[in-house]
C-alpha positions in Angstrom: -50.4 -46.6 65.3 -50.5 -49.9 64.6 -50.1 -51.9 61.8 -53.6 -52.4 61.2 -54.4 -48.7 61.9 -52.3 -47.7 58.8 -53.9 -46.4 55.5 -52.4 -49.2 53.0 -52.7 -51.6 55.3 -56.4 -51.9 55.7 -56.7 -51.4 52.0 -55.0 -54.6 51.7 -57.2 -57.6 51.1 -56.1 -60.0 53.9 -58.0 -62.5 55.2 -56.4 -64.1 58.7 -56.5 -67.9 58.6 -55.6 -68.6 62.4 -52.4 -68.6 64.4 -50.7 -71.6 61.6 -51.3 -70.6 58.1 -51.3 -66.9 59.3 -53.1 -65.0 56.4 -54.0 -64.8 52.4 -53.8 -61.9 50.6 -56.6 -61.9 47.3 -56.9 -59.4 44.2 -52.8 -58.5 44.5 -51.6 -58.1 40.7 -48.2 -58.3 40.9 -47.3 -56.9 38.1 -49.0 -54.0 38.8 -47.4 -53.4 42.4 -47.1 -49.6 43.2 -45.8 -48.2 46.6 -48.7 -48.3 48.2 -49.3 -51.8 48.1 -46.2 -52.6 48.5 -45.8 -51.3 51.4 -49.1 -52.5 52.1 -47.8 -55.8 52.2 -45.0 -55.5 53.9 -46.5 -53.9 57.0 -48.9 -57.3 56.0 -45.7 -59.5 56.8 -44.7 -57.9 59.8 -48.4 -58.4 61.2 -48.7 -62.0 59.8 -45.4 -63.4 59.7 -46.4 -65.7 56.8 -48.4 -64.6 53.4 
């Protein structure tokens, strides 16, 4: 299963900005992170390397 196929990664609002900047995440409230969001952010970091 690839990272983009995982349920947590599909719920993360990530915008791919290209090869240099990589990706941007919107709509994350760091004060209210649950385990699913943390997992999704970690998966996005693995995929994009920079958020």
